[in-house]
C-alpha positions as CSV (number, residue, x, y, z in Angstrom):
1,M,-121.8,16.4,70.8
2,T,-118.9,14.4,70.9
3,K,-119.6,10.9,70.3
4,M,-117.7,8.5,72.6
5,V,-116.9,4.8,73.2
6,F,-116.1,4.0,77.0
7,M,-114.2,0.7,77.5
8,G,-113.7,-0.1,80.9
9,T,-114.2,-3.3,83.2
10,P,-113.9,-3.0,87.2
11,D,-114.6,-0.7,89.8
12,F,-111.6,1.9,89.0
13,S,-113.5,2.4,85.8
14,V,-117.2,3.5,87.1
15,P,-116.4,6.7,88.4
16,I,-114.8,7.9,85.1
17,L,-117.9,6.2,83.2
18,E,-120.0,8.5,85.6
19,G,-118.1,11.7,84.9
20,L,-118.0,11.7,81.2
21,V,-122.0,11.0,81.2
22,E,-122.6,13.9,83.8
23,A,-120.3,16.1,81.5
24,G,-122.8,15.9,78.3
25,Y,-120.8,13.6,76.2
26,E,-122.6,11.1,73.6
27,I,-121.8,7.4,74.8
28,V,-122.9,5.1,72.1
29,A,-121.7,2.1,73.4
30,V,-119.8,0.6,76.8
31,V,-117.9,-1.9,76.0
32,T,-117.0,-4.2,79.3
33,Q,-115.5,-7.9,79.5
34,P,-118.5,-10.7,79.7
35,D,-120.0,-11.6,83.0
36,R,-117.6,-14.0,84.9
37,P,-117.9,-16.6,88.0
38,V,-117.0,-14.7,91.0
39,G,-116.6,-16.1,94.6
40,R,-116.5,-19.6,96.4
41,K,-119.9,-20.4,94.9
42,K,-118.7,-19.5,91.1
43,V,-122.0,-17.1,91.1
44,I,-122.2,-15.4,87.3
45,Q,-121.9,-11.7,87.9
46,A,-121.7,-8.7,85.5
47,P,-118.4,-6.5,85.7
48,P,-119.1,-3.4,87.7
49,V,-118.7,-0.9,84.4
50,K,-121.8,-3.0,82.8
51,Q,-124.0,-2.5,85.9
52,A,-123.1,1.1,86.2
53,A,-124.1,1.4,82.3
54,L,-127.0,-0.4,82.6
55,R,-128.3,1.8,85.6
56,L,-127.1,4.6,83.1
57,G,-129.3,3.6,80.2
58,L,-126.5,3.0,78.4
59,P,-126.1,0.2,75.4
60,V,-123.4,-2.5,76.5
61,L,-121.4,-4.4,74.8
62,Q,-119.2,-7.8,76.3
63,P,-117.1,-9.5,73.3
64,E,-115.0,-12.5,75.1
65,K,-112.2,-10.8,72.2
66,I,-112.7,-7.7,70.8
67,S,-110.2,-8.5,68.0
68,G,-111.8,-9.8,64.9
69,S,-115.1,-9.7,66.6
70,P,-118.7,-8.7,65.3
71,E,-118.4,-6.2,68.2
72,M,-115.4,-4.5,66.7
73,Q,-117.0,-3.9,63.5
74,Q,-120.6,-2.6,65.3
75,L,-118.2,-0.2,67.0
76,I,-116.4,1.3,63.7
77,D,-120.1,1.6,62.6
78,L,-121.0,3.4,65.2
79,Q,-118.2,6.4,64.1
80,P,-117.5,7.6,67.3
81,D,-115.5,10.5,67.5
82,V,-112.9,9.0,70.0
83,I,-112.4,6.0,72.2
84,V,-111.5,6.3,76.0
85,T,-110.4,3.4,77.8
86,A,-110.1,3.0,81.8
87,A,-108.9,-0.3,83.0
88,F,-110.6,-2.5,79.9
89,G,-108.8,-5.8,80.3
90,Q,-107.8,-6.1,76.3
91,F,-105.3,-5.3,73.6
92,L,-107.0,-2.8,70.8
93,P,-106.6,-3.5,67.6
94,E,-105.2,-0.8,65.1
95,K,-107.9,-1.1,63.1
96,L,-110.0,-0.1,65.9
97,L,-107.2,2.2,67.3
98,Q,-107.7,4.1,63.8
99,A,-111.1,4.3,63.5
100,P,-112.1,7.5,65.5
101,Q,-111.1,11.0,64.5
102,F,-109.3,11.5,68.0
103,G,-108.3,7.9,68.0
104,A,-108.2,6.0,71.7
105,I,-107.4,7.6,74.7
106,N,-106.4,5.6,77.9
107,V,-106.5,6.4,81.7
108,H,-103.7,4.3,82.9
109,A,-103.4,4.3,87.0
110,S,-99.3,5.1,87.1
111,L,-97.2,7.7,86.1
112,L,-95.9,6.6,82.7
113,P,-93.4,5.4,81.3
114,K,-93.4,3.8,84.9
115,Y,-95.5,0.4,85.4
116,R,-96.6,-0.3,82.0
117,G,-99.0,-3.1,82.2
118,G,-102.1,-4.6,83.9
119,A,-101.1,-4.6,87.6
120,P,-99.2,-1.0,87.9
121,V,-101.3,0.0,91.6
122,H,-100.0,-3.6,92.7
123,Y,-96.6,-3.3,91.6
124,A,-96.2,0.6,93.2
125,I,-97.1,-0.6,96.6
126,I,-95.1,-3.7,96.7
127,N,-92.2,-2.1,95.5
128,G,-92.6,0.5,98.3
129,E,-93.0,3.6,95.8
130,K,-93.9,6.9,98.1
131,E,-96.3,8.0,94.9
132,T,-98.0,6.6,92.1
133,G,-100.6,8.7,90.0
134,V,-102.6,8.7,86.7
135,T,-101.5,9.3,83.2
136,I,-103.7,10.3,80.4
137,M,-102.4,9.2,77.0
138,E,-103.0,8.2,73.6
139,M,-103.3,4.7,72.8
140,I,-101.0,2.6,70.2
141,K,-100.6,-0.7,69.4
142,K,-97.6,-1.1,71.7
143,M,-99.1,-1.9,75.4
144,D,-99.0,1.8,77.3
145,A,-96.2,3.1,74.9
146,G,-98.6,6.0,73.7
147,G,-97.5,9.6,73.7
148,I,-98.5,11.3,77.0
149,Y,-101.3,14.2,76.9
150,A,-101.6,14.9,81.1
151,Q,-100.2,13.3,84.5
152,E,-101.1,14.0,88.3
153,S,-99.2,12.2,91.0
154,L,-100.6,11.3,94.6
155,P,-98.8,10.0,97.4
156,I,-99.0,6.7,99.2
157,T,-98.8,6.1,102.7
158,N,-98.5,3.2,104.9
159,Q,-102.0,2.8,105.4
160,D,-102.8,2.6,101.8
161,D,-103.5,-1.0,100.1
162,V,-104.3,-1.5,96.4
163,G,-108.1,-1.2,97.2
164,S,-107.6,2.5,98.7
165,M,-105.1,3.7,95.8
166,F,-107.6,2.2,93.4
167,T,-110.5,4.9,94.5
168,K,-107.7,7.3,94.8
169,L,-106.6,7.4,91.7
170,S,-110.2,6.4,89.8
171,L,-111.4,9.8,91.3
172,L,-108.1,11.7,90.2
173,G,-108.2,9.7,86.7
174,R,-111.8,11.0,86.4
175,K,-110.6,14.8,87.5
176,L,-107.8,14.8,85.0
177,L,-109.7,13.5,82.0
178,L,-112.5,15.9,82.1
179,A,-109.9,18.8,82.3
180,T,-107.6,17.5,79.4
181,L,-110.3,15.8,77.0
182,P,-111.6,19.4,76.2
183,Q,-107.9,20.4,75.2
184,I,-107.5,17.4,73.3
185,L,-110.7,17.5,71.3
186,A,-110.2,21.3,70.5
187,N,-106.7,20.1,69.0
188,D,-105.1,22.4,71.6
189,L,-102.9,19.6,73.1
190,K,-100.5,17.2,71.9
191,A,-98.9,14.1,73.4
192,T,-95.5,14.5,74.5
193,P,-93.6,10.6,73.6
194,Q,-92.6,8.2,76.4
195,D,-88.8,7.9,77.1
196,E,-88.7,4.3,76.7
197,A,-85.1,3.8,78.4
198,L,-87.4,4.7,81.8
199,A,-89.9,2.0,81.0
200,T,-90.6,-0.4,83.4
201,F,-93.3,-3.0,83.5
202,S,-96.1,-4.7,85.6
203,P,-97.6,-7.7,84.7
204,N,-99.9,-9.8,86.3
205,I,-99.7,-11.0,89.5
206,T,-98.7,-14.7,89.5
207,R,-99.7,-17.6,92.2
208,E,-95.6,-17.6,93.1
209,Q,-95.6,-13.9,93.9
210,E,-98.4,-14.2,96.4
211,Q,-96.4,-16.5,98.7
212,I,-94.7,-14.5,101.6
213,D,-90.8,-14.9,101.7
214,W,-90.2,-14.3,105.6
215,Q,-86.4,-13.8,104.7
216,K,-87.5,-10.6,103.6
217,S,-87.7,-7.3,106.0
218,A,-91.0,-6.8,107.6
219,Q,-91.4,-3.5,105.9
220,A,-91.0,-5.4,102.5
221,I,-93.7,-7.9,103.6
222,D,-96.2,-5.6,104.8
223,C,-95.9,-3.7,101.2
224,Q,-96.3,-6.9,99.6
225,I,-99.2,-7.9,102.0
226,R,-100.9,-4.0,101.2
227,G,-99.6,-4.6,97.9
228,M,-102.4,-7.6,97.1
229,H,-105.3,-6.5,99.2
230,P,-108.2,-6.9,98.8
231,W,-106.8,-9.1,95.7
232,P,-105.2,-11.2,95.0
233,V,-104.2,-11.5,98.7
234,A,-100.6,-12.9,100.0
235,Y,-100.4,-15.8,102.0
236,T,-98.1,-17.7,104.0
237,T,-98.1,-21.6,105.5
238,Y,-98.5,-23.0,109.1
239,Q,-98.1,-27.0,109.2
240,G,-99.5,-27.4,105.9
241,Q,-102.4,-25.3,106.0
242,R,-102.8,-21.7,104.0
243,W,-103.1,-18.5,105.5
244,K,-104.2,-15.4,103.7
245,I,-102.8,-12.6,105.2
246,Y,-104.9,-9.4,104.5
247,R,-103.4,-6.8,107.0
248,S,-100.2,-6.4,108.8
249,Q,-98.1,-4.0,110.4
250,V,-94.5,-3.2,110.8
251,V,-93.7,-3.7,114.9
252,E,-90.6,-1.5,115.9
253,E,-88.7,-4.0,117.8
254,T,-86.1,-6.3,116.6
255,T,-85.5,-10.4,117.1
256,Q,-82.6,-12.5,116.6
257,A,-85.2,-15.2,115.8
258,L,-85.1,-17.3,112.4
259,P,-87.3,-15.5,109.7
260,G,-90.9,-17.0,110.3
261,T,-90.7,-18.0,113.6
262,I,-93.8,-17.1,115.8
263,I,-92.3,-14.7,118.3
264,A,-95.1,-13.6,120.5
265,K,-98.7,-15.2,121.1
266,E,-100.9,-13.1,123.3
267,K,-104.3,-10.7,123.8
268,G,-104.5,-10.3,120.3
269,K,-100.8,-10.2,118.9
270,L,-99.2,-12.5,116.8
271,W,-95.7,-11.4,115.9
272,I,-93.8,-12.8,113.4
273,A,-89.7,-12.8,112.6
274,C,-88.8,-11.5,109.4
275,G,-85.1,-10.7,107.6
276,E,-83.1,-8.2,109.2
277,Q,-84.0,-9.0,112.6
278,T,-87.3,-7.1,111.9
279,V,-90.8,-8.0,113.4
280,L,-94.2,-7.9,111.8
281,A,-98.1,-8.4,113.4
282,I,-100.4,-10.0,111.8
283,E,-103.6,-8.0,112.3
284,E,-106.1,-10.0,109.7
285,L,-106.2,-13.3,108.5
286,Q,-108.1,-15.9,106.8
287,P,-107.1,-19.6,107.8
288,A,-107.9,-22.5,105.3
289,G,-111.5,-23.6,105.6
290,K,-112.2,-20.3,107.7
291,S,-113.7,-17.1,107.0
292,K,-111.2,-14.0,107.2
293,Q,-111.1,-12.5,110.9
294,T,-109.4,-10.0,113.0
295,I,-106.2,-11.6,114.8
296,Q,-108.1,-11.2,118.1
297,A,-110.9,-13.6,116.6
298,F,-108.3,-16.1,115.5
299,L,-106.3,-16.4,118.6
300,N,-109.6,-17.0,120.6
301,G,-110.5,-19.8,118.0
302,S,-108.6,-22.0,116.0
303,G,-105.5,-19.8,116.3
304,Q,-105.1,-21.6,120.3
305,Q,-103.3,-24.2,118.8
306,V,-100.7,-21.7,117.2
307,Q,-97.4,-21.9,119.5
308,V,-94.8,-19.6,119.7
309,E,-91.5,-20.6,118.5
310,M,-93.3,-22.9,115.5
311,R,-92.3,-21.4,112.0
312,L,-94.2,-20.4,109.3
313,G,-93.5,-21.2,105.7
314,Q,-91.6,-24.3,106.4
315,D,-93.8,-27.3,105.1
316,E,-93.1,-25.5,101.8
317,A,-89.5,-25.0,101.9
């Protein structure tokens, strides 16, 4: 039986781990990030992969940093045949990559060499891509630059956000990994080198990128909102108060109003002028100090003070 170390952290990784267990691979250790404080109350919470591993009766390691840690030597001493990673969140040192007979294999949520890095799904949606996908690749010391074993694409619809695409890509990644892994372990499949000239990158989203620029078109802003939902969440400001914007919709109307201007407020409708004379409807938001709410609930409550012809984002201009 193939001895395997699995490394992953978020919800994306869980179906992949479960699929490997169901397929009969011997998981000798699951490595994930340490428990972290979550939410407003900063409650310490185990990452989804740890929760899944404990449910499956698998041993768990949680090094703050894998490189040079006692846990790394522990993994090497286990003499795994292969390491499988899926959104682990740390770089693996060369010594660990070279320890297994079949090296380390990564399930990456993009069509490499496009969108290397930690936020490939976010950038694919933010940039208005029509499709993304999953790559099964060999891991080398350089980030997401190893050879490609297999890829499969998936369309991005106008209703998709990061959450929905993570779910779809996780299931696709599980299917593709389970189809590819036996060939890799039998030495029947060789990795194809990536074309470095086509490489693009998707670093973690910064706080500055979360703020909405109303000079952009409604389509571009809608992509930004979907590309940051359910995390880290795009935002704007109104009279010094921050609004987190969770959902929006492009309106098939045009306007001569300045970008950021509230042009309609009635019966569950809040329309905002955007660049290129386009219009965006806000459908779900969270005002500062309030809970997340539909636009109808907002307009029936604290949003009653919002006025047409006022502009969003001006207090930080």
